[in-house]
N, C-alpha and C positions, 0 to 999 in steps of 0.2 A: 504494500500500499504506499509505504513512504517512498519507495523507488519510483512508483508511478507518479506520485505528486511531484517528485523532483524532475522528472522527465517532462511533465505537463508545464512546470515552470520554466524549464530550459527552452522548450519549443515556443512557449508564449513570449519569452524574452527575445529569442531569435526572430520571431515575427515582428515584434514591436521595433527592435533595432533596425530591421530591414525596412519597415514602413517609414520610419524617421529619415533613413538615408534616401529613400525614394522621394519623400517629400523635400528634403534639402536639395537634392540634385534637380528635381523638377521646378523648385523655386528658382534655382539659378538658370535653368534653361529658359523659363518664361520671362524672367527679368532681362535676360540677355537678348532674346529673340522675338518677344511678343509684339514689341512696339518700337519701331526705329525712330519714332518721333522723339522718343526719350533722348536718343543720341543727339538729334538736332538741337533740342532744347539745352542740353549740356554744352554743346559747342557754343551756342549763343550766349550761355551763362558765363562761360570762361573766355568769351571773346576770341575764339580760336582764329578767326579770320584777321585778326590783328597781327598774328604771327605767321600764319599760314596763308599765303597769297593765292587762294583758290575760291572759286564760286561754291556756295554752299551745296548745290546740286552735285557737283564733282565730289565734294567731301562726303556726302551721303552715299554716292555711288561706290567710293573707295570703302566706305564702312561696311556696306552691305556685302560687298565681294569679300572683304577680310573675314567678316563673321561667317560667311558661307564657306570659306576656307577652314576656319577652325571647327566647323561642324563636320567636316569631311566631305562637303559637296563640291568642293573644287580641288583639283590636284595641285596646282601651283599658285603661290602667292605672288601674282604679278598683275599690277593694274595700270594701264597706260591712261594717263590723265593730264590735264593742263594745269601746270604750276607756274605762277607768275609769267604767264603768257607763252610758256614753252611746253611742248608735248614731251612727256617722259614718264618712266615708271615711278610710281609713288614710293615703292619699297626698294631698299638696297639689300645687299647680301646679309648684312647683320640683322636687319629686319626679318628677313627670311628664315635665318637659322634660329633665332629666338622664338619667332612665331610658330615655327615647326615644333619646338618643345612645348609651347603653349598649346598646340593642336594635339599633341599627345596626351596632355593633361585633360583637355576637353573630352576626347575619345575615350580615355581611360575612365573618366567620370560617368559617361553614357553607358560604358560596359558594365561598370560596378552597379548602376541603377538596375540593369537587366539581370545580373547575378542576384541582387537583393530581391527582385520580384520573383525570381525562381524559389529563393529561400523562404520568402513569405508564403507563396503558395504551397510549398512542400510542408512548412510547419503547420499551416491551417488544416491541410489535408490529414496529417498525421495526428493532429489534435481531434479531429473528427473521428478518425479510425479508433483512437483510444477513448472516444466517447467523453472527452473533456467538456466541462461547462464553459463553452466559448464566450457567453455573454457575461461571465463573471471574470474569467481568467484573462482574457485578451485586453479588456479596458483596464484592468488592474496593472498588467504588465506594461501597457502603453503609458499610463500616468506615472509610473515609477521610472520608466526610461526617459520620458520627457522631462521630469524633474532633474534627473542627472544631467541630461543634455543641456537644459536650460541653464544649470549652474555653470557648466562649461562655457556656454555661449556668453552668459552675463560677465564672466571673467575676461573673455576674449573681447567683449564689447567695451569693457572698462579700459583695457589696454589700448584699444584702437582710439577711443575718446581721448585718452591721455597723450598717447604719442602714436598717431597713425604712421608717421614717416618710418619710425622704428620698426613697426609691425609689418610694414610694406616691404622693408629690407629683409627682415627675418623670413617672411614668406618666400622670397626669392632665394634666400640662401638655403632654405630647406628643399625647395623643389627644383632648383637649377644649380648644377656643379660648375658654372663658369660665370664670368662677369660680362657676358655678352647682353645681358639684360640692362646694362648701364648705357644709356643713350646720351648723345650730345645734341641738345636742341639746335645748335648751330649747323649741324649736318644732317640730322635725322628728322625727316617730316613726321614720322609716326608719333614721336614723343610730342611734338607740338599739337598734334591732333588729340592725343589722350594724355592730358595733364594728370598729376596726382589727385586733384580734386575730383576728376571724373570717376576714378576707382574708388574713392571715399563714397561718393553719391551711389555708385552702382552696388557697393557693399550694403548700404542702407536699403536699397531697392530690393535686393535679394533677401535680406532679413525680413523685410515688410512682408513679402509674399510667403516666406517660411513661417513666420509666426501666425499669419492668417490660416495657413494649412493646419498648422498645430492646434489652433483654437477650434477650428471646424471639426477635427477628429475628437477633440476634447468634449465638445457638445454632444457628439454622438455618444461617447462614453458616459456622460451625465444622463443622456436620455435612456441608455440601456439600464443604468443603475436605478432610475426612477421606475422604469418598467418592471425590473426584477422585484422591487419592493413592493410595488402594487400587486404583482402576481403572488408573492408570498403571503401578503395580507388578505 
C-alpha cells in the first residue's frame, strides 16, 4: 500500500513538473511569436531608428526572418536589406555564429516541450491504470510544484530587478562557451536592433503569459477541490 502511494506521488509529481515545463516553454513561444507588433513597439520605444538607419518596414522584415530562422523555418540567417541607402546583408559572420547557437537553444526547448508532453501523457495513463484518484492527487501535486517553482522564479525575479545586466551576462556564460555574444554597436547592426532593454521587456512578457497559465490551471485545481468537497458532503 505504501509503495503504491509513493508510486502515485512520483507519477503525479512527474506530471506536474512536465505540465509546468510545457506552460513555461509555451509562454516563451507565444511571447516571441504571437504578435510581431510587440517588436515594432519596442523598436519605437527604444528609438532604434536613431542608431539603425533603416525604414521600419525593413527592420520588421529582418525581425520576422530572424525569428523564422530561430524557429527552424529558415536554413540560413541571411537577409538582404537596405541600410543607410545601401543594399547589403543585415547579418555578419559573428551574428550568424551566435544566432546559430541561439537557434540550438530554441529548438532544444521545443524538443524538451515535446518530451514533457510525452511524460505528462504517460504519467496520467499510468495513474489511470493504477486507479489513482486523479482529481485529488494531480491538483495537489500541481500546487506543490507550482509553489516550489514560484519560489525559484521569485528569487530570479528579484535578481533581475536588482541587476538585470549581471543576470544577462550570467545567462550567456551558462549557455555559451565563447565570447561571440559580445557585440560592438559600432559594427554590428543586430545589437543596435536588439538593445538590452528589449530583452528585459521580453522577459516580463514571457513571465506575464506564464503566470496567466499558472493561474488558469490553479483555478481548475480550486474548482476540482470544491467539486470533491460537494461530492463528499
